[in-house]
NULUMKE-923793 format. One record per residue: x, y negated, z of N, C-alpha, C in turn. Coordinates in steps of 0.02 Angstrom, whole numbers, plus 32768, in hexadecimal, padded with zeros to 4 digits. Layout:
N
XYZXYZXYZ
...
This chain:
357
4F7D768A39A64FB6765D39894FED768C3972
5005767D3939503776A639145080769B3935
50AA76CA392B50F076C839475116768B392C
510D767B38EB5134763C38D1511D75FF38FB
50DC75FD390750BF75C4392850D875C13971
50D675F7399450F575FF39D9513975E539D9
516275FC39A951AA75ED39A751B275A1399D
518F7585396D5196753D395D517C75143997
514B752539B8513074FC39F1515F74FD3A28
517A75373A3751AB753C3A6E51E675143A61
5205751D3A20524174F53A11523274AC3A13
51F8749439F851EC744C39F951E874313A3D
51C574533A6D51BE743C3AAF520774393AD5
522E746F3ACB5272746E3AEE529E74353ACF
529B742A3A8F52C273F63A7152AC73B33A89
526B73A73A87525073683A9E525F73583AE4
525573863B0F5263737B3B5852B1736F3B62
52DB73923B3D532473873B42533573433B28
5310732E3AF1531F72E93ADB530B72B43B0A
52D172C23B2D52BA72933B6052EB728D3B9C
530372C93BAD533B72C73BE35377729D3BD6
538E72AA3B9253CB72883B7E53C0723D3B7B
538272293B65537171E13B63537771C33BA9
535B71E43BDA536071C93C1D53A471C53C39
53D471EE3C1D541571EF3C35544271BC3C0C
541F71973BDF544671643BB85464712D3BE3
549E71153BCB54BB70DB3BEC5495709D3BE4
5468709A3BB75440705C3BAF541370523BEC
540F70113C0453F370013C4253B26FD83C3C
53936FD33C0153576FB43BFB531C6FEA3BFE
52DC6FD63BE652A770053BEE52A170353BB3
52CD70293B8052C670513B4252D1709D3B4F
530370B03B74530870FA3B7C52C7711B3B9C
52AC70F53BC95271710F3BEA523771173BB8
523070E73B8B51FD70E73B5D520871203B2A
524571273B16525A715C3AE7524D71A13B06
525D71A63B49525171EA3B68520771F73B6F
51DE71C43B82519471D13B83517A71E03B41
518F71BE3B09518071D13AC8518C72183AB3
51C7722D3AC851D872753AB451AD72A53ADE
51A372963B1D517572BF3B44512F72BF3B30
511A72863B1550D472843AFB50CF72AE3ABD
50FF72B03A9250FB72DE3A5A50FD73293A6F
512673363AA2512973763AC250E573883AD9
50C3735B3AFA508173683B15504F73723ADD
505773533AA5502C735E3A6A503A73AA3A50
507873BD3A50508574013A37506174333A64
506374253AA5504374563AD34FF374563AD1
4FD974183AD74F8E74133ADC4F6A74253A97
4F92741D3A624F73742D3A204F7074783A12
4F8D74A33A3E4F8574EB3A364F4275013A41
4F2B752D3A104EE775453A134EDB756C3A55
4EA375553A784E9375753AB84EBC75603AF4
4EE075253AEB4F0E750B3B1D4EE474FC3B5F
4EAD74E13B564E8674C93B914E7675053BBF
4E75753E3BA34E68757A3BD14EA0758D3BFD
4EE075873BE54F17759A3C114F3B755E3C2E
4F2B75243C194F4D74E83C374F2874D33C7B
4EE774E53C7C4EC174D43CB74EBD74883CBF
4EC9746F3CFE4EC974263D0B4F0173FF3CF2
4F3874293CD94F7274053CBA4F5F73E83C76
4F2673FA3C5D4F1473DC3C184F0573943C1C
4EF0737C3C584EDC73393C5D4F1D730A3C5F
4F4E73133C884F8972E73C834FB072EF3C3E
4FB2732F3C254FD373373BE84FAF73183BAA
4F6B731B3BAE4F4572FB3B7B4F4F72AC3B7E
4F4F72933BBC4F55724B3BC74F9C72353BA7
4FD4725F3BB4500E724F3B98501172573B4A
4FEE728A3B334FEE72953AE94FCC725C3AC4
4F9672463AD84F7172113AB84F9471CD3AB8
4FC571C63AE74FEA71883AEC502671853ABE
503371BB3A99507271BF3A75507B71863A43
504A71723A235052713C39EB506470FC3A0E
504170EB3A46504E70AF3A6B509270AB3A8C
50A770E43AA750EB70E93ABF511F70E23A8C
511471053A52514471043A1E514B70B83A03
5116709539FF5117705139E9514370273A1B
5138702E3A5A5160700C3A8D51AA701F3A8B
51B570623A7D51FA70773A78521D70563A3A
51F870503A035215702F39C952226FE839D8
51FA6FC639FF52046F7E3A1052446F7A3A3B
524F6FA63A6D52876FA63A9552C76FB83A6B
52C06FE33A3E52F96FFB3A1353116FC439E8
52E36F9C39CD52F46F70399552F16F2839A3
52D66F1239DB52CF6ECB39F052FE6EBC3A27
53246E833A1A53566E703A4E53336E563A8C
52FA6E393A8352D86E133ABD529E6E373ADB
52956E773ACD52566E9C3AE452596EA83B2F
52246E9E3B53521F6EAA3B9651D76EC63BA1
51D36EFF3BC2518F6F1C3BD251656EEF3BFD
51286EDD3BE650FD6EAE3C0950BA6ECD3C17
50946EAD3C3F50516EC83C5250236ED93C1B
50266EAD3BE54FFE6EB93BA850116EFA3B89
50526F0E3B8950626F4B3B6A50486F893B93
504B6F813BD750346FB83BFD4FE46FBE3BF4
4FC56F843BED4F796F883BDF4F6A6FAA3B9E
4F936FA03B684F866FBC3B2A4F8E700B3B32
4FC1701C3B554FC970673B624F8E70823B87
4F79705A3BB94F3B70763BE34EFF70763BB7
4EF270483B8D4EB6704C3B624EB870873B32
4EF670913B164F0370C73AE94EF571093B0F
4F0D71113B454F0371523B6C4EB971593B7D
4E9671273B924E4E712D3BA34E2571413B69
4E31711C3B2F4E12712A3AF34E2271723AD4
4E5E71853ADA4E7271C53AC34E5672003AED
4E5471F63B314E39722B3B5C4DED722F3B49
4DCA71FC3B3F4D8872043B294D7F722B3AEC
4DA9721F3ABC4DA072443A7B4DB3728E3A86
4DE9729A3AA84DFF72E13AB24DD5730B3AE1
4DBE72ED3B1A4D9E73153B4C4D4E730C3B4D
4D3772D73B2C4CEF72CF3B284CD472D93AE2
4CEF72B53AB34CD472B63A6E4CE372FA3A4C
4D21730F3A4F4D30734F3A2C4D06738B3A3F
4CF773963A814CCC73D13A904C8773C63A73
4C6E73863A754C2B737D3A5D4C2973893A10
4C5F737039EB4C62737D39A34C6973C33992
4C8573EC39BA4C8E743039AD4C4C745539AE
4C1E744339D74BDB746139D64BA6743939B0
4BBC7406398A4B9073DE39604B6473B3398A
4B79739C39C54B4F737339F14B61732539EC
4B95731A39C84BB072D239C54B7F72AD3996
4B6E726E39AE4B45724539804B7172203950
4B5171FF39214B7271D738EF4BA0719F390F
4B81718039414BAB714E39604BE77167398B
4BDD719F39A54C1571BE39C74C4C71D63995
4C3871EA39584C6871F639264C8F71BE390A
4C6A7185390A4C84714438F64CB9712F392A
4CA6713639684CD47122399F4D13714C399E
4D0D718C398E4D4671B9398D4D7171A63950
4D51719639174D79717B38DD4D9B713E38F2
4D7E7113391F4D9E70D639314DDF70E13958
4DE57117397D4E227128399D4E57713C396F
4E487163393A4E7D716C39084E92712E38E2
4E62710038D84E7270C238BD4EA3709638EA
4E96709939294EC17079395C4F087097395C
4F0C70D739564F4B70FB39554F7170E33913
4F4B70DE38DB4F6C70C5389F4F87707F38A2
4F61705738C84F7B701138D64FBB701238FB
4FBE703B392C4FFE704239505036705C3926
5028708B38FA505B70A238CC5072706938A0
50487041388450597009385D50826FD83881
506E6FCA38C250976F9F38EE50DF6FBB38F5
50E76FFA38FE5123701E3905514E700F38C3
5131701B388A514C7010384B51646FCA3840
513A6F993858514C6F53385751876F41387F
518B6F5E38BC51BD6F5038EA52026F6638CF
52036F9F38B052416FBA389152566F943850
52236F78382F52346F5737F052446F0C37F3
52206EEA382052216EA0382052686E843830
528E6EA4385752CE6E8B386A53086EA4383B
52F46ECA380B53286EE837DD53576EB837BD
53386E8137A453626E4F378053936E2C37A6
53876E2537EB53B26DF9381153DA6E24383F
53D36E67383F53FA6E91387054406E9B3855
54706E8A387E54BB6E8B386F54DA6ED13883
54B66EF938A954D46F3838BE54C26F6D388D
54F46F86386E54E96FB4383354C76FF6384B
54DF7010388254BF704E389E5473704438A7
5463700D38C8541E700138D553F36FF13899
54126FD3386553F16FC7382453E0700C3805
540F703F380853FF708037EF53C670A13814
53C770943856539270AF3884535070953870
534B70533860530E7032384D52F17054380E
531E705F37DB530A707D379D52EE70C737A8
531070E837D352F5712F37E852B1712B3808
52A770FA3830526670EE384E523170E4381B
524270B437EE521270A037BC51FD70DB378F
523670FF3774522B71333748521471773763
5226717E379F521271C337BC51DE71C137F1
51EC71A7382851C071B13864517C71903857
517B71573841513871363835510F715937FD
512D717237CB510F7199379850EF71DA37B5
511871F837E050FB7234380450C2722A382B
50C571F13857508C71DF387F504E71CF3854
505871A8381E5020719537F9500371D637D8
502A720337C25011724137A74FE3726537D8
4FFE726738144FDA7289384D4F95726A3854
4F95722638584F537201385A4F2372113825
4F3D721537E84F13722637AE4EFA726937B1
4F1F729B37C54F0772E037CA4ED272E53804
4EDD72C5383D4EAD72C638744E6B72A73860
4E73726C383E4E33724938234E0B727937F7
4E2E729B37C84E0E72C2379C4DEA730237C2
4E0E731937F04DF2734F38194DB27332383E
4DB272F738544D7972DC38784D4072D7384D
4D4E72BC38104D1172AE37E24CF872F037CB
4D1F732237BB4D0B7362379F4CF6739537D9
4D05737E38164CF573AB38514D1573EC3847
4D5A73EF38394D80742B382D4DC174233852
4DE7745F38574E27746138764E5C74573841
4E98744738554ECE743E38284EE374893813
4EEF749137CF4F0374D037B64F4674ED37DB
4F49752937E04F7E754838054FC4753937E1
4FC6753137A25002751F3781501A74D93792
4FE974AB37984FFA746937AB5011746437F3
4FF2748D381D5005748C3866504D74A2386A
506274D5384650A874ED384850D674BD382B
50C1749A37F550EC746637D550F6742E3806
50C2741D382B50C373E5385950F473F93897
50ED742F38AE5118744838E4515F744E38CF
516D7464388E51B47466387951D274203872
51A973EE385B51C073AA385551D3738D389B
51A8739738C951B0737F390E51F4739F392D
51F973DF392152347401393F527273E9391C
527173DD38D652AD73C838B152BF738238C3
528D735538C8529D731038D852B873083919
529B7331394C52AF732D399052F87348399A
5309737E39715349739D3974537F736C3954
536A734A391E5396731A390153AE72E13931
537A72C439565384728F398253AF72AB39C1
53A072E739D753C573063A0B540C730D39F9
5418732B39BE545C733939AA548572F739A1
546572C3398C548872803987549F726939C9
546F727239FC5480725D3A4154B9727F3A5E
54BC72C23A5354F072EC3A7A553472E83A59
553A72CC3A1D557E72CA39FB55AD729A3A23
55E972AC3A26561B72833A4B562472443A22
5619720B3A3E562171CC3A1E562071903A53
563A71593A3D563471233A6955EC710A3A7F
55C471133A4A557C70F93A57554E71203A24
5511712E3A3654E0714D3A0E54AF711E39F1
547E713939CE544B710F39AE542070EB39E3
541B710C3A2153F170F13A50541270B53A78
545870B53A7B547870853AA5548D704B3A76
5482700D3A8C54966FD53A6754DD6FCA3A61
54FC6FAF3A2B55416FA13A2655496F5C3A4A
55826F583A6E558E6F1C3A9755936EDA3A6D
55756EA83A8855766E663A6155B76E463A74
55EC6E563A50562B6E353A5C56526E383A1C
56806E053A1656A66DFF39D756E36E2A39D8
56EE6E5239A357286E7B399D57466E713958
57616E32394A577C6E24390957B66E5038F3
57D56E6F3922580E6E9D390E57FB6ED538E8
57B86EEC38EF579C6F2138CB578D6F113882
57906ED2386E57826EC0382857BE6ECA37FB
57B06ED937BE57E66EE0378C58006E9C377D
583E6E983761585D6E5A374D582E6E2D3722
580A6E4E36F157DA6E2836C557A06E0E36EF
57886E3A371E57536E22374957696DE53775
57A56DE9378B57BD6DB137B557C16D70378D
57CF6D78374D57D36D3B3723578B6D1F371B
57586D48371757136D34371356FD6D173759
571B6D30378F570B6D1537D057276CCF37D0
57626CBE37BA577F6C7B37BA57536C4D3790
573D6C69375557106C40372B56D06C2E374D
56B46C62376B56776C543792567F6C2037C7
56B56C2537EC56BF6BF6382456C46BAD3806
56E46BAB37C756EB6B6A37AA56A66B4E3797
56786B7D377B56346B653768560C6B5037A6
561F6B6F37E155FB6B5C381C56156B183833
56566B14384056726ADC3860567A6A9D3835
56866AA437F756926A6F37C956576A5837A1
56306A87378855F76A7B376055B36A823783
55B56A9B37BD55776AA837E655406AC937C0
55546B00379F55256B26377354E56B3A379B
54EA6B4337DA54AF6B5D380254766B293805
54866AEB37F1544F6AB637F3541A6AC437BB
542B6AED378D53F86AF9375653BE6B253777
53846B093772534A6B223795533A6B683780
533D6B75373C532E6BB9372353686BDF3711
539E6BDA373253DA6C01372653D26C4D3735
53DF6C78370853DF6CC0371154226CDE370C
54246D1A372554666D3B371E547B6D4436D9
544A6D5236A854566D5D366254766D1B3644
54566CDF3651546F6CA8363454B16C90364F
54BF6C9F368E55016C8F36B055356CC03692
55236CFE368755546D2A366955676D133622
55376D0035FA55436CE235BB55726CAB35B8
55656C7B35E9558E6C4035EC55D76C5335FB
55DF6C89362456256C9A363A56416CCC3606
561B6CDC35D556376D0F359E563D6D5435B3
560F6D6C35E0561A6DAF35F455D46DD335F6
55D16E10360B55946E34361355756E2D3655
55336E383657550E6E34369855306E6536C9
55386E9F36B955516ED336E555966EBE3705
55C36E9D36DA56016E8236F755F56E4E3727
55C86E1D371655BC6DE73741559E6DFD3785
55716E2A378355556E4937BF55896E5D37EE
55B96E8337D355F26EA037FB561B6E693817
56286E3237ED56556DFF37FE56316DD6383B
55F16DC6383755D16DA4386C55CD6DD138AA
55C16E0E38A155B66E3E38DB55F86E4B38FE
562D6E5F38D3566B6E7338F656986E343903
56956E0638D556BE6DCD38D756A76D93390C
56646D8B3914564B6D59393D56256D783979
56116DB6397455EF6DD439AC55A66DCE39B0
55836DC33977553E6DB9397A551E6DFB395B
54E16E0E397354C26E49395E54846E3B392F
54766DFC392E54396DE73904544B6DA338E3
543A6D9E38A154486D61388054286D203899
53E66D2C38AE53C16CF138CB53E36CDC3909
53FD6D0B3936541F6CF43971545A6CCE395D
547F6CE1392A54BE6CBF391654A76C783901
54756C6D38D7545D6C2C38C554486C013902
54206C1F392E540B6BF9396A54466BE13994
54776C0E399A54B36BFF39C354D86BC139A8
54E26BC0396555056B8A394554DC6B4A394D
54996B4C394254726B133945546C6AFA398F
54646B2439BB545A6B0A3A03549E6AEF3A1C
54D56B0B3A0255176AEE3A1955226AA539FF
550A6A9939C055116A5539A854DF6A2939CC
549E6A4639D5546D6A1939FB54876A043A43
54A76A353A6454C26A203AA454F669E93AA2
551C69EA3A6C554B69B23A625527696E3A5C
54F5696F3A3454CC69313A2B54AF691A3A6D
5494694B3A925471693A3AD2549E69243B06
54E069353B01550D69213B37552668D83B2C
552568C13AE8554568813ADA551B68483AF3
553B681C3B18551567DE3B3854FB67B53B00
552467AF3ACA550C67823A9654D067993A6E
54BD67D83A7C548167F13A57544B67FF3A8B
544F67DE3AC4541867E93AF653D767D53ADF
53CC67A73AAF538A67963A9C537667B83A5C
53A167E33A445391680B3A065359683D3A1A
5322683939F652E9686C3A0A530368B739FF
52EA68E13A2852FB69273A2652E3694639E4
52AA692B39CA52966945398952CB69393955
52E668FE3951531A68EC39235356691B3926
536969293966539F695B3972538B69A03953
535069B4395F533969F63948533B69FA3900
532169C538E2531D69C43896536669BF387B
538F699C389B53D66997388553FC69D03885
53EF6A0038B654176A4038B953F86A7C3893
53BB6A6F387453A06AA2384A53606ABE385A
533A6AA3388B52F96ABD389F52C36A963879
52936AB73867525E6A93383E522C6A6D386A
52286A7D38AC51FB6A5D38D852136A61391F
51F96A42394D52106A3E399252036A7C39B9
51CC6AA239A851B66ADE39CE51F16B1639CD
52036B2C399352386B5F398D52796B4839AF
52856B0839A852C56AED39C852BE6AF23A13
52886ADE3A30527E6ADD3A7752866B263A90
52656B553A7052626B9C3A8552AF6BB83A82
52CE6BAB3A4B53126BC63A43533F6BA63A76
53376B673A8553656B443AB5535B6B5D3AFA
53196B673B0F530D6B7C3B5353236BC33B5D
531D6BEE3B2753316C313B2B537C6C3A3B38
53A46C083B1B53EA6C0E3B22540A6BE63B5E
53E76BAA3B6C54016B7E3B9E53DA6B823BE0
53A26BA43BDF537F6BA73C1E53556B6C3C36
53536B383C05532F6AFA3C11531F6ADC3BCE
52F26AA83BD452DD6A873B9653126A563B7E
53116A433B4153416A103B2D534369CC3B55
530769B73B6752FE69793B90531E69863BD0
530D69BD3BF2532E69C93C37537869CE3C2D
539169EF3BFB53DA69F13BEE53F969B13BED
53D969823BC653F769413BC053F769173C01
53C269233C2953BC68FB3C6953E869193C9E
53F6695A3C9D541769773CD65460696E3CD6
547D696E3D1254C4696D3D1854E569AA3D00
54BC69DE3CFB54D86A203CE554D96A263C99
54C969F23C7954CE69F43C30551169FA3C12
55406A143C3555826A1F3C22558F6A6A3C08
555A6A923C1755676ADA3C0A55676AE53BC3
55826B1C3BAF558D6B2E3B6455596B623B54
553A6B5D3B1C550B6B923B09552E6BD33AF9
550C6C0B3B0655276C4C3AF9552A6C5D3AAE
């Protein structure tokens, strides 16, 4: 192993482990920092276990480190879900996916690779090994989707930029790694030394960039969510005028009733740009997501209808359609998520006086 490779591997491991430690020290209290720390540790495990002849000096440590290494794509996918989704919670199915990935990857690394090295692997075993690379690619695409799908409705500008970085950088890097590994598998060859060094340099650089961003003195970093609270005093005078116009559209014209309303069409109606409207809704009203903003407006009006005695016989479906939902299913799910009960239960209960968040 050359000196440049030793330096890059050492630097990458130190940076990644430092990044994992800082994530665990984050003020964020959900599962996202743990998933991020495990993702960083998994990449560090990859840097260690991919060293030529590592199995000779790692001894029994190669097994837990390899297990962590092969889980990196699954862990990173879950980290992206926690980072970008307001409602993500780690579930048993997620743990099962990580477990399957680990088992499949261990077979490829510890059983298939030694057989392939000596030409003992059968065609079916090669196909199965290629299947693992395909599975990793699926996880990469899921990570890409997770970062991209909420971009249009995300009202937090810092998180929007982070989504774009994920889409343009991290996912492309992981996809390139899968392509190189698949090529090596088909050709039964090792990655060229130049690509190994480039890969290590990219890992170290990306890890250092994330680490540097976390250690800078600021109120919040890219890992920690901005609080969901209204701070209209932070808006400029022009933005405050748009906030007044927005409130008029909500209270007087009930613009949220439009089933296919988008942030772009609403911005056009107010005569402003999407970026300005995102800030107005985020800072002026305290919402982090445009869909949450629409749901809150619609559920608030639905509660008013459900409380009125004169509308006791009005079908719930009619109320759902009237406030902007295209069918009863999405309305029921949104209502229960915010009120903790179904619309029918809300109408029947004496506690139907509570106000939606």
